[in-house]
N, CA, C, O and CB atoms as a CASP TS submission, in Angstrom:
PFRMAT TS
TARGET T0000
AUTHOR 0000-0000-0000
METHOD Language model
MODEL 1
PARENT N/A
ATOM      1  N   MET     1       0.849  -1.179   0.000  1.00  0.00           N
ATOM      2  CA  MET     1       0.000   0.000   0.000  1.00  0.00           C
ATOM      3  C   MET     1       0.890   1.235   0.000  1.00  0.00           C
ATOM      4  O   MET     1       1.892   1.294   0.712  1.00  0.00           O
ATOM      5  CB  MET     1      -0.964   0.002   1.222  1.00  0.00           C
ATOM      6  N   ASP     2       0.522   2.187  -0.781  1.00  0.00           N
ATOM      7  CA  ASP     2       1.256   3.449  -0.853  1.00  0.00           C
ATOM      8  C   ASP     2       1.229   4.125   0.522  1.00  0.00           C
ATOM      9  O   ASP     2       0.163   4.263   1.123  1.00  0.00           O
ATOM     10  CB  ASP     2       0.648   4.387  -1.947  1.00  0.00           C
ATOM     11  N   ALA     3       2.374   4.538   1.010  1.00  0.00           N
ATOM     12  CA  ALA     3       2.454   5.140   2.338  1.00  0.00           C
ATOM     13  C   ALA     3       1.986   6.589   2.365  1.00  0.00           C
ATOM     14  O   ALA     3       1.729   7.132   3.440  1.00  0.00           O
ATOM     15  CB  ALA     3       3.864   5.061   2.847  1.00  0.00           C
ATOM     16  N   ARG     4       1.870   7.229   1.196  1.00  0.00           N
ATOM     17  CA  ARG     4       1.418   8.619   1.159  1.00  0.00           C
ATOM     18  C   ARG     4      -0.093   8.668   1.316  1.00  0.00           C
ATOM     19  O   ARG     4      -0.815   8.115   0.486  1.00  0.00           O
ATOM     20  CB  ARG     4       1.849   9.307  -0.159  1.00  0.00           C
ATOM     21  N   PRO     5      -0.585   9.319   2.364  1.00  0.00           N
ATOM     22  CA  PRO     5      -2.030   9.383   2.563  1.00  0.00           C
ATOM     23  C   PRO     5      -2.735  10.132   1.431  1.00  0.00           C
ATOM     24  O   PRO     5      -2.173  11.048   0.830  1.00  0.00           O
ATOM     25  CB  PRO     5      -2.341  10.050   3.892  1.00  0.00           C
ATOM     26  N   TRP     6      -3.938   9.740   1.160  1.00  0.00           N
ATOM     27  CA  TRP     6      -4.843  10.401   0.241  1.00  0.00           C
ATOM     28  C   TRP     6      -4.436  10.341  -1.227  1.00  0.00           C
ATOM     29  O   TRP     6      -4.900  11.156  -2.024  1.00  0.00           O
ATOM     30  CB  TRP     6      -4.979  11.801   0.638  1.00  0.00           C
ATOM     31  N   THR     7      -3.592   9.410  -1.593  1.00  0.00           N
ATOM     32  CA  THR     7      -3.218   9.213  -2.987  1.00  0.00           C
ATOM     33  C   THR     7      -4.008   8.031  -3.530  1.00  0.00           C
ATOM     34  O   THR     7      -3.856   6.910  -3.045  1.00  0.00           O
ATOM     35  CB  THR     7      -1.680   8.980  -3.137  1.00  0.00           C
ATOM     36  N   TRP     8      -4.851   8.270  -4.532  1.00  0.00           N
ATOM     37  CA  TRP     8      -5.598   7.180  -5.146  1.00  0.00           C
ATOM     38  C   TRP     8      -4.668   6.375  -6.036  1.00  0.00           C
ATOM     39  O   TRP     8      -3.893   6.934  -6.813  1.00  0.00           O
ATOM     40  CB  TRP     8      -6.802   7.716  -5.955  1.00  0.00           C
ATOM     41  N   ARG     9      -4.751   5.055  -5.915  1.00  0.00           N
ATOM     42  CA  ARG     9      -3.945   4.138  -6.741  1.00  0.00           C
ATOM     43  C   ARG     9      -4.888   3.315  -7.595  1.00  0.00           C
ATOM     44  O   ARG     9      -5.824   2.707  -7.075  1.00  0.00           O
ATOM     45  CB  ARG     9      -3.037   3.207  -5.858  1.00  0.00           C
ATOM     46  N   ARG    10      -4.657   3.286  -8.886  1.00  0.00           N
ATOM     47  CA  ARG    10      -5.501   2.526  -9.811  1.00  0.00           C
ATOM     48  C   ARG    10      -4.990   1.097  -9.938  1.00  0.00           C
ATOM     49  O   ARG    10      -3.784   0.853  -9.919  1.00  0.00           O
ATOM     50  CB  ARG    10      -5.543   3.206 -11.197  1.00  0.00           C
ATOM     51  N   ALA    11      -5.914   0.164 -10.067  1.00  0.00           N
ATOM     52  CA  ALA    11      -5.560  -1.243 -10.235  1.00  0.00           C
ATOM     53  C   ALA    11      -4.709  -1.428 -11.483  1.00  0.00           C
ATOM     54  O   ALA    11      -4.953  -0.789 -12.506  1.00  0.00           O
ATOM     55  CB  ALA    11      -6.824  -2.117 -10.316  1.00  0.00           C
ATOM     56  N   SER    12      -3.722  -2.292 -11.399  1.00  0.00           N
ATOM     57  CA  SER    12      -2.824  -2.517 -12.535  1.00  0.00           C
ATOM     58  C   SER    12      -3.517  -3.229 -13.683  1.00  0.00           C
ATOM     59  O   SER    12      -2.983  -3.250 -14.792  1.00  0.00           O
ATOM     60  CB  SER    12      -1.620  -3.320 -12.095  1.00  0.00           C
ATOM     61  N   THR    13      -4.684  -3.811 -13.457  1.00  0.00           N
ATOM     62  CA  THR    13      -5.410  -4.519 -14.507  1.00  0.00           C
ATOM     63  C   THR    13      -6.369  -3.608 -15.271  1.00  0.00           C
ATOM     64  O   THR    13      -7.152  -4.089 -16.090  1.00  0.00           O
ATOM     65  CB  THR    13      -6.177  -5.676 -13.909  1.00  0.00           C
ATOM     66  N   SER    14      -6.319  -2.326 -15.020  1.00  0.00           N
ATOM     67  CA  SER    14      -7.172  -1.376 -15.719  1.00  0.00           C
ATOM     68  C   SER    14      -6.827  -1.358 -17.200  1.00  0.00           C
ATOM     69  O   SER    14      -5.669  -1.548 -17.571  1.00  0.00           O
ATOM     70  CB  SER    14      -7.030   0.031 -15.114  1.00  0.00           C
ATOM     71  N   ASP    15      -7.827  -1.129 -18.051  1.00  0.00           N
ATOM     72  CA  ASP    15      -7.519  -1.015 -19.471  1.00  0.00           C
ATOM     73  C   ASP    15      -6.956   0.386 -19.764  1.00  0.00           C
ATOM     74  O   ASP    15      -6.906   1.233 -18.873  1.00  0.00           O
ATOM     75  CB  ASP    15      -8.786  -1.294 -20.333  1.00  0.00           C
ATOM     76  N   ALA    16      -6.544   0.619 -20.980  1.00  0.00           N
ATOM     77  CA  ALA    16      -5.881   1.875 -21.342  1.00  0.00           C
ATOM     78  C   ALA    16      -6.759   3.100 -21.108  1.00  0.00           C
ATOM     79  O   ALA    16      -6.246   4.189 -20.849  1.00  0.00           O
ATOM     80  CB  ALA    16      -5.459   1.832 -22.789  1.00  0.00           C
ATOM     81  N   ALA    17      -8.060   2.933 -21.195  1.00  0.00           N
ATOM     82  CA  ALA    17      -8.977   4.061 -21.014  1.00  0.00           C
ATOM     83  C   ALA    17      -9.341   4.266 -19.542  1.00  0.00           C
ATOM     84  O   ALA    17     -10.062   5.206 -19.207  1.00  0.00           O
ATOM     85  CB  ALA    17     -10.248   3.841 -21.837  1.00  0.00           C
ATOM     86  N   GLY    18      -8.850   3.397 -18.668  1.00  0.00           N
ATOM     87  CA  GLY    18      -9.158   3.528 -17.251  1.00  0.00           C
ATOM     88  C   GLY    18     -10.483   2.901 -16.854  1.00  0.00           C
ATOM     89  O   GLY    18     -11.002   3.170 -15.771  1.00  0.00           O
ATOM     90  N   ASN    19     -11.025   2.074 -17.719  1.00  0.00           N
ATOM     91  CA  ASN    19     -12.305   1.423 -17.450  1.00  0.00           C
ATOM     92  C   ASN    19     -12.116   0.103 -16.711  1.00  0.00           C
ATOM     93  O   ASN    19     -11.022  -0.461 -16.672  1.00  0.00           O
ATOM     94  CB  ASN    19     -13.060   1.186 -18.753  1.00  0.00           C
ATOM     95  N   GLN    20     -13.197  -0.364 -16.136  1.00  0.00           N
ATOM     96  CA  GLN    20     -13.243  -1.679 -15.507  1.00  0.00           C
ATOM     97  C   GLN    20     -12.182  -1.857 -14.441  1.00  0.00           C
ATOM     98  O   GLN    20     -11.481  -2.870 -14.423  1.00  0.00           O
ATOM     99  CB  GLN    20     -13.093  -2.747 -16.543  1.00  0.00           C
ATOM    100  N   CYS    21     -12.058  -0.900 -13.568  1.00  0.00           N
ATOM    101  CA  CYS    21     -11.112  -1.072 -12.484  1.00  0.00           C
ATOM    102  C   CYS    21     -11.567  -0.303 -11.257  1.00  0.00           C
ATOM    103  O   CYS    21     -12.520   0.475 -11.293  1.00  0.00           O
ATOM    104  CB  CYS    21      -9.720  -0.622 -12.909  1.00  0.00           C
ATOM    105  N   VAL    22     -10.873  -0.543 -10.208  1.00  0.00           N
ATOM    106  CA  VAL    22     -11.115   0.167  -8.962  1.00  0.00           C
ATOM    107  C   VAL    22      -9.862   0.941  -8.594  1.00  0.00           C
ATOM    108  O   VAL    22      -8.766   0.666  -9.082  1.00  0.00           O
ATOM    109  CB  VAL    22     -11.520  -0.809  -7.825  1.00  0.00           C
ATOM    110  N   GLU    23     -10.056   1.910  -7.725  1.00  0.00           N
ATOM    111  CA  GLU    23      -8.940   2.669  -7.173  1.00  0.00           C
ATOM    112  C   GLU    23      -9.018   2.549  -5.666  1.00  0.00           C
ATOM    113  O   GLU    23     -10.103   2.460  -5.091  1.00  0.00           O
ATOM    114  CB  GLU    23      -8.969   4.171  -7.632  1.00  0.00           C
ATOM    115  N   VAL    24      -7.856   2.549  -5.033  1.00  0.00           N
ATOM    116  CA  VAL    24      -7.807   2.464  -3.573  1.00  0.00           C
ATOM    117  C   VAL    24      -6.965   3.610  -3.034  1.00  0.00           C
ATOM    118  O   VAL    24      -6.093   4.144  -3.719  1.00  0.00           O
ATOM    119  CB  VAL    24      -7.232   1.094  -3.110  1.00  0.00           C
ATOM    120  N   ARG    25      -7.246   3.970  -1.802  1.00  0.00           N
ATOM    121  CA  ARG    25      -6.509   5.058  -1.149  1.00  0.00           C
ATOM    122  C   ARG    25      -6.398   4.729   0.336  1.00  0.00           C
ATOM    123  O   ARG    25      -7.389   4.369   0.972  1.00  0.00           O
ATOM    124  CB  ARG    25      -7.217   6.449  -1.369  1.00  0.00           C
ATOM    125  N   TRP    26      -5.224   4.850   0.874  1.00  0.00           N
ATOM    126  CA  TRP    26      -4.962   4.619   2.295  1.00  0.00           C
ATOM    127  C   TRP    26      -5.019   5.959   3.004  1.00  0.00           C
ATOM    128  O   TRP    26      -4.311   6.891   2.624  1.00  0.00           O
ATOM    129  CB  TRP    26      -3.576   3.919   2.523  1.00  0.00           C
ATOM    130  N   THR    27      -5.860   6.069   4.037  1.00  0.00           N
ATOM    131  CA  THR    27      -6.012   7.333   4.744  1.00  0.00           C
ATOM    132  C   THR    27      -5.212   7.370   6.035  1.00  0.00           C
ATOM    133  O   THR    27      -5.142   8.407   6.694  1.00  0.00           O
ATOM    134  CB  THR    27      -7.467   7.587   5.042  1.00  0.00           C
ATOM    135  N   GLY    28      -4.616   6.264   6.394  1.00  0.00           N
ATOM    136  CA  GLY    28      -3.932   6.156   7.673  1.00  0.00           C
ATOM    137  C   GLY    28      -4.757   5.360   8.670  1.00  0.00           C
ATOM    138  O   GLY    28      -4.223   4.794   9.624  1.00  0.00           O
ATOM    139  N   TYR    29      -6.070   5.323   8.438  1.00  0.00           N
ATOM    140  CA  TYR    29      -6.987   4.588   9.321  1.00  0.00           C
ATOM    141  C   TYR    29      -7.904   3.648   8.556  1.00  0.00           C
ATOM    142  O   TYR    29      -8.366   2.646   9.101  1.00  0.00           O
ATOM    143  CB  TYR    29      -7.823   5.559  10.128  1.00  0.00           C
ATOM    144  N   ARG    30      -8.166   3.964   7.309  1.00  0.00           N
ATOM    145  CA  ARG    30      -9.075   3.180   6.482  1.00  0.00           C
ATOM    146  C   ARG    30      -8.513   3.055   5.070  1.00  0.00           C
ATOM    147  O   ARG    30      -7.713   3.874   4.617  1.00  0.00           O
ATOM    148  CB  ARG    30     -10.480   3.822   6.453  1.00  0.00           C
ATOM    149  N   VAL    31      -8.958   2.002   4.394  1.00  0.00           N
ATOM    150  CA  VAL    31      -8.669   1.838   2.978  1.00  0.00           C
ATOM    151  C   VAL    31      -9.962   2.195   2.246  1.00  0.00           C
ATOM    152  O   VAL    31     -11.002   1.574   2.467  1.00  0.00           O
ATOM    153  CB  VAL    31      -8.169   0.362   2.633  1.00  0.00           C
ATOM    154  N   LEU    32      -9.887   3.188   1.384  1.00  0.00           N
ATOM    155  CA  LEU    32     -11.047   3.610   0.601  1.00  0.00           C
ATOM    156  C   LEU    32     -10.977   2.954  -0.765  1.00  0.00           C
ATOM    157  O   LEU    32      -9.902   2.858  -1.356  1.00  0.00           O
ATOM    158  CB  LEU    32     -11.108   5.160   0.469  1.00  0.00           C
ATOM    159  N   VAL    33     -12.109   2.504  -1.268  1.00  0.00           N
ATOM    160  CA  VAL    33     -12.190   1.831  -2.559  1.00  0.00           C
ATOM    161  C   VAL    33     -13.297   2.517  -3.364  1.00  0.00           C
ATOM    162  O   VAL    33     -14.394   2.752  -2.856  1.00  0.00           O
ATOM    163  CB  VAL    33     -12.470   0.283  -2.392  1.00  0.00           C
ATOM    164  N   ARG    34     -12.992   2.835  -4.627  1.00  0.00           N
ATOM    165  CA  ARG    34     -14.000   3.474  -5.481  1.00  0.00           C
ATOM    166  C   ARG    34     -13.898   2.940  -6.901  1.00  0.00           C
ATOM    167  O   ARG    34     -12.888   2.358  -7.296  1.00  0.00           O
ATOM    168  CB  ARG    34     -13.833   5.009  -5.474  1.00  0.00           C
ATOM    169  N   ASP    35     -14.955   3.149  -7.650  1.00  0.00           N
ATOM    170  CA  ASP    35     -15.010   2.818  -9.067  1.00  0.00           C
ATOM    171  C   ASP    35     -14.264   3.926  -9.817  1.00  0.00           C
ATOM    172  O   ASP    35     -14.568   5.104  -9.636  1.00  0.00           O
ATOM    173  CB  ASP    35     -16.504   2.672  -9.575  1.00  0.00           C
ATOM    174  N   SER    36     -13.306   3.565 -10.642  1.00  0.00           N
ATOM    175  CA  SER    36     -12.513   4.585 -11.336  1.00  0.00           C
ATOM    176  C   SER    36     -13.346   5.400 -12.324  1.00  0.00           C
ATOM    177  O   SER    36     -13.005   6.547 -12.614  1.00  0.00           O
ATOM    178  CB  SER    36     -11.354   3.930 -12.069  1.00  0.00           C
ATOM    179  N   VAL    37     -14.426   4.830 -12.843  1.00  0.00           N
ATOM    180  CA  VAL    37     -15.277   5.550 -13.781  1.00  0.00           C
ATOM    181  C   VAL    37     -16.113   6.592 -13.049  1.00  0.00           C
ATOM    182  O   VAL    37     -16.461   7.623 -13.625  1.00  0.00           O
ATOM    183  CB  VAL    37     -16.185   4.574 -14.544  1.00  0.00           C
ATOM    184  N   ARG    38     -16.432   6.339 -11.805  1.00  0.00           N
ATOM    185  CA  ARG    38     -17.236   7.266 -11.000  1.00  0.00           C
ATOM    186  C   ARG    38     -16.392   7.840  -9.867  1.00  0.00           C
ATOM    187  O   ARG    38     -16.761   7.730  -8.698  1.00  0.00           O
ATOM    188  CB  ARG    38     -18.491   6.556 -10.431  1.00  0.00           C
ATOM    189  N   SER    39     -15.290   8.435 -10.202  1.00  0.00           N
ATOM    190  CA  SER    39     -14.342   8.904  -9.196  1.00  0.00           C
ATOM    191  C   SER    39     -14.921   9.983  -8.283  1.00  0.00           C
ATOM    192  O   SER    39     -14.408  10.200  -7.185  1.00  0.00           O
ATOM    193  CB  SER    39     -13.107   9.432  -9.872  1.00  0.00           C
ATOM    194  N   ASP    40     -15.968  10.653  -8.716  1.00  0.00           N
ATOM    195  CA  ASP    40     -16.588  11.665  -7.873  1.00  0.00           C
ATOM    196  C   ASP    40     -17.770  11.097  -7.080  1.00  0.00           C
ATOM    197  O   ASP    40     -18.457  11.826  -6.364  1.00  0.00           O
ATOM    198  CB  ASP    40     -17.046  12.842  -8.726  1.00  0.00           C
ATOM    199  N   GLY    41     -17.995   9.792  -7.218  1.00  0.00           N
ATOM    200  CA  GLY    41     -19.116   9.145  -6.540  1.00  0.00           C
ATOM    201  C   GLY    41     -18.742   8.609  -5.165  1.00  0.00           C
ATOM    202  O   GLY    41     -17.731   8.991  -4.576  1.00  0.00           O
ATOM    203  N   GLU    42     -19.570   7.736  -4.686  1.00  0.00           N
ATOM    204  CA  GLU    42     -19.377   7.144  -3.369  1.00  0.00           C
ATOM    205  C   GLU    42     -18.177   6.201  -3.360  1.00  0.00           C
ATOM    206  O   GLU    42     -17.711   5.757  -4.409  1.00  0.00           O
ATOM    207  CB  GLU    42     -20.637   6.398  -2.933  1.00  0.00           C
ATOM    208  N   HIS    43     -17.692   5.907  -2.170  1.00  0.00           N
ATOM    209  CA  HIS    43     -16.604   4.957  -2.015  1.00  0.00           C
ATOM    210  C   HIS    43     -16.899   4.056  -0.823  1.00  0.00           C
ATOM    211  O   HIS    43     -17.740   4.372   0.019  1.00  0.00           O
ATOM    212  CB  HIS    43     -15.248   5.686  -1.837  1.00  0.00           C
ATOM    213  N   LEU    44     -16.208   2.955  -0.768  1.00  0.00           N
ATOM    214  CA  LEU    44     -16.312   2.001   0.321  1.00  0.00           C
ATOM    215  C   LEU    44     -15.138   2.224   1.251  1.00  0.00           C
ATOM    216  O   LEU    44     -14.005   2.346   0.784  1.00  0.00           O
ATOM    217  CB  LEU    44     -16.348   0.539  -0.203  1.00  0.00           C
ATOM    218  N   ALA    45     -15.373   2.279   2.552  1.00  0.00           N
ATOM    219  CA  ALA    45     -14.302   2.458   3.538  1.00  0.00           C
ATOM    220  C   ALA    45     -14.143   1.165   4.326  1.00  0.00           C
ATOM    221  O   ALA    45     -15.097   0.674   4.930  1.00  0.00           O
ATOM    222  CB  ALA    45     -14.604   3.660   4.495  1.00  0.00           C
ATOM    223  N   LEU    46     -12.934   0.620   4.316  1.00  0.00           N
ATOM    224  CA  LEU    46     -12.658  -0.640   4.995  1.00  0.00           C
ATOM    225  C   LEU    46     -11.576  -0.461   6.052  1.00  0.00           C
ATOM    226  O   LEU    46     -10.634   0.310   5.877  1.00  0.00           O
ATOM    227  CB  LEU    46     -12.239  -1.711   3.985  1.00  0.00           C
ATOM    228  N   ALA    47     -11.731  -1.184   7.142  1.00  0.00           N
ATOM    229  CA  ALA    47     -10.658  -1.250   8.131  1.00  0.00           C
ATOM    230  C   ALA    47      -9.490  -2.008   7.497  1.00  0.00           C
ATOM    231  O   ALA    47      -9.715  -2.872   6.650  1.00  0.00           O
ATOM    232  CB  ALA    47     -11.142  -1.948   9.464  1.00  0.00           C
ATOM    233  N   PRO    48      -8.256  -1.708   7.885  1.00  0.00           N
ATOM    234  CA  PRO    48      -7.106  -2.389   7.280  1.00  0.00           C
ATOM    235  C   PRO    48      -7.204  -3.913   7.347  1.00  0.00           C
ATOM    236  O   PRO    48      -6.819  -4.593   6.395  1.00  0.00           O
ATOM    237  CB  PRO    48      -5.838  -1.941   7.961  1.00  0.00           C
ATOM    238  N   GLY    49      -7.707  -4.455   8.443  1.00  0.00           N
ATOM    239  CA  GLY    49      -7.843  -5.910   8.556  1.00  0.00           C
ATOM    240  C   GLY    49      -8.836  -6.481   7.559  1.00  0.00           C
ATOM    241  O   GLY    49      -8.615  -7.559   7.008  1.00  0.00           O
ATOM    242  N   ALA    50      -9.926  -5.767   7.324  1.00  0.00           N
ATOM    243  CA  ALA    50     -10.925  -6.208   6.342  1.00  0.00           C
ATOM    244  C   ALA    50     -10.340  -6.166   4.935  1.00  0.00           C
ATOM    245  O   ALA    50     -10.594  -7.064   4.132  1.00  0.00           O
ATOM    246  CB  ALA    50     -12.195  -5.327   6.419  1.00  0.00           C
ATOM    247  N   TRP    51      -9.566  -5.142   4.632  1.00  0.00           N
ATOM    248  CA  TRP    51      -8.913  -5.033   3.325  1.00  0.00           C
ATOM    249  C   TRP    51      -7.942  -6.199   3.128  1.00  0.00           C
ATOM    250  O   TRP    51      -7.899  -6.796   2.052  1.00  0.00           O
ATOM    251  CB  TRP    51      -8.166  -3.677   3.196  1.00  0.00           C
ATOM    252  N   GLN    52      -7.171  -6.520   4.155  1.00  0.00           N
ATOM    253  CA  GLN    52      -6.222  -7.632   4.048  1.00  0.00           C
ATOM    254  C   GLN    52      -6.953  -8.956   3.848  1.00  0.00           C
ATOM    255  O   GLN    52      -6.504  -9.800   3.072  1.00  0.00           O
ATOM    256  CB  GLN    52      -5.335  -7.705   5.302  1.00  0.00           C
ATOM    257  N   THR    53      -8.065  -9.142   4.535  1.00  0.00           N
ATOM    258  CA  THR    53      -8.871 -10.353   4.350  1.00  0.00           C
ATOM    259  C   THR    53      -9.368 -10.445   2.918  1.00  0.00           C
ATOM    260  O   THR    53      -9.342 -11.522   2.323  1.00  0.00           O
ATOM    261  CB  THR    53     -10.059 -10.372   5.326  1.00  0.00           C
ATOM    262  N   PHE    54      -9.817  -9.337   2.361  1.00  0.00           N
ATOM    263  CA  PHE    54     -10.264  -9.293   0.965  1.00  0.00           C
ATOM    264  C   PHE    54      -9.127  -9.664   0.016  1.00  0.00           C
ATOM    265  O   PHE    54      -9.316 -10.477  -0.888  1.00  0.00           O
ATOM    266  CB  PHE    54     -10.806  -7.895   0.618  1.00  0.00           C
ATOM    267  N   LEU    55      -7.961  -9.081   0.214  1.00  0.00           N
ATOM    268  CA  LEU    55      -6.815  -9.392  -0.649  1.00  0.00           C
ATOM    269  C   LEU    55      -6.415 -10.860  -0.538  1.00  0.00           C
ATOM    270  O   LEU    55      -6.103 -11.498  -1.543  1.00  0.00           O
ATOM    271  CB  LEU    55      -5.621  -8.500  -0.292  1.00  0.00           C
ATOM    272  N   ASN    56      -6.425 -11.390   0.669  1.00  0.00           N
ATOM    273  CA  ASN    56      -6.102 -12.807   0.858  1.00  0.00           C
ATOM    274  C   ASN    56      -7.094 -13.696   0.113  1.00  0.00           C
ATOM    275  O   ASN    56      -6.703 -14.699  -0.482  1.00  0.00           O
ATOM    276  CB  ASN    56      -6.094 -13.162   2.354  1.00  0.00           C
ATOM    277  N   ALA    57      -8.375 -13.333   0.144  1.00  0.00           N
ATOM    278  CA  ALA    57      -9.401 -14.121  -0.549  1.00  0.00           C
ATOM    279  C   ALA    57      -9.171 -14.108  -2.061  1.00  0.00           C
ATOM    280  O   ALA    57      -9.431 -15.104  -2.737  1.00  0.00           O
ATOM    281  CB  ALA    57     -10.806 -13.578  -0.224  1.00  0.00           C
ATOM    282  N   LEU    58      -8.690 -12.997  -2.587  1.00  0.00           N
ATOM    283  CA  LEU    58      -8.415 -12.938  -4.030  1.00  0.00           C
ATOM    284  C   LEU    58      -7.320 -13.917  -4.442  1.00  0.00           C
ATOM    285  O   LEU    58      -7.288 -14.369  -5.586  1.00  0.00           O
ATOM    286  CB  LEU    58      -8.012 -11.521  -4.432  1.00  0.00           C
ATOM    287  N   HIS    59      -6.448 -14.237  -3.536  1.00  0.00           N
ATOM    288  CA  HIS    59      -5.333 -15.122  -3.835  1.00  0.00           C
ATOM    289  C   HIS    59      -5.573 -16.548  -3.373  1.00  0.00           C
ATOM    290  O   HIS    59      -4.646 -17.358  -3.365  1.00  0.00           O
ATOM    291  CB  HIS    59      -4.083 -14.595  -3.202  1.00  0.00           C
ATOM    292  N   THR    60      -6.802 -16.869  -2.989  1.00  0.00           N
ATOM    293  CA  THR    60      -7.145 -18.218  -2.567  1.00  0.00           C
ATOM    294  C   THR    60      -7.724 -18.957  -3.771  1.00  0.00           C
ATOM    295  O   THR    60      -8.813 -18.621  -4.235  1.00  0.00           O
ATOM    296  CB  THR    60      -8.157 -18.202  -1.369  1.00  0.00           C
ATOM    297  N   PRO    61      -6.996 -19.976  -4.291  1.00  0.00           N
ATOM    298  CA  PRO    61      -7.397 -20.639  -5.532  1.00  0.00           C
ATOM    299  C   PRO    61      -8.820 -21.185  -5.537  1.00  0.00           C
ATOM    300  O   PRO    61      -9.500 -21.070  -6.557  1.00  0.00           O
ATOM    301  CB  PRO    61      -6.463 -21.747  -5.811  1.00  0.00           C
ATOM    302  N   HIS    62      -9.293 -21.766  -4.458  1.00  0.00           N
ATOM    303  CA  HIS    62     -10.612 -22.410  -4.490  1.00  0.00           C
ATOM    304  C   HIS    62     -11.759 -21.391  -4.644  1.00  0.00           C
ATOM    305  O   HIS    62     -12.878 -21.782  -4.976  1.00  0.00           O
ATOM    306  CB  HIS    62     -10.817 -23.231  -3.212  1.00  0.00           C
ATOM    307  N   LEU    63     -11.505 -20.127  -4.413  1.00  0.00           N
ATOM    308  CA  LEU    63     -12.552 -19.120  -4.569  1.00  0.00           C
ATOM    309  C   LEU    63     -12.771 -18.735  -6.030  1.00  0.00           C
ATOM    310  O   LEU    63     -13.749 -18.059  -6.350  1.00  0.00           O
ATOM    311  CB  LEU    63     -12.205 -17.885  -3.761  1.00  0.00           C
ATOM    312  N   HIS    64     -11.884 -19.152  -6.908  1.00  0.00           N
ATOM    313  CA  HIS    64     -11.973 -18.769  -8.319  1.00  0.00           C
ATOM    314  C   HIS    64     -12.577 -19.861  -9.178  1.00  0.00           C
ATOM    315  O   HIS    64     -12.600 -19.734 -10.402  1.00  0.00           O
ATOM    316  CB  HIS    64     -10.608 -18.413  -8.847  1.00  0.00           C
ATOM    317  N   GLU    65     -13.060 -20.916  -8.578  1.00  0.00           N
ATOM    318  CA  GLU    65     -13.633 -22.036  -9.349  1.00  0.00           C
ATOM    319  C   GLU    65     -15.075 -21.788  -9.681  1.00  0.00           C
ATOM    320  O   GLU    65     -15.713 -22.622 -10.323  1.00  0.00           O
ATOM    321  CB  GLU    65     -13.506 -23.343  -8.584  1.00  0.00           C
TER
END
């Protein structure tokens, strides 16, 4: 995670136009997640532990079947 607070980071799997991806931002207390197409819209705020659980689930092979 980027150590600089309030910097939005775009997913590396985004297409060239910036579509079909999410952006995340570390605030120091929460991880914010938003749709890159609706950057001025709502965002999801997660506790760091919840974010880590989500990332771990993405890397669990049986969840992708």
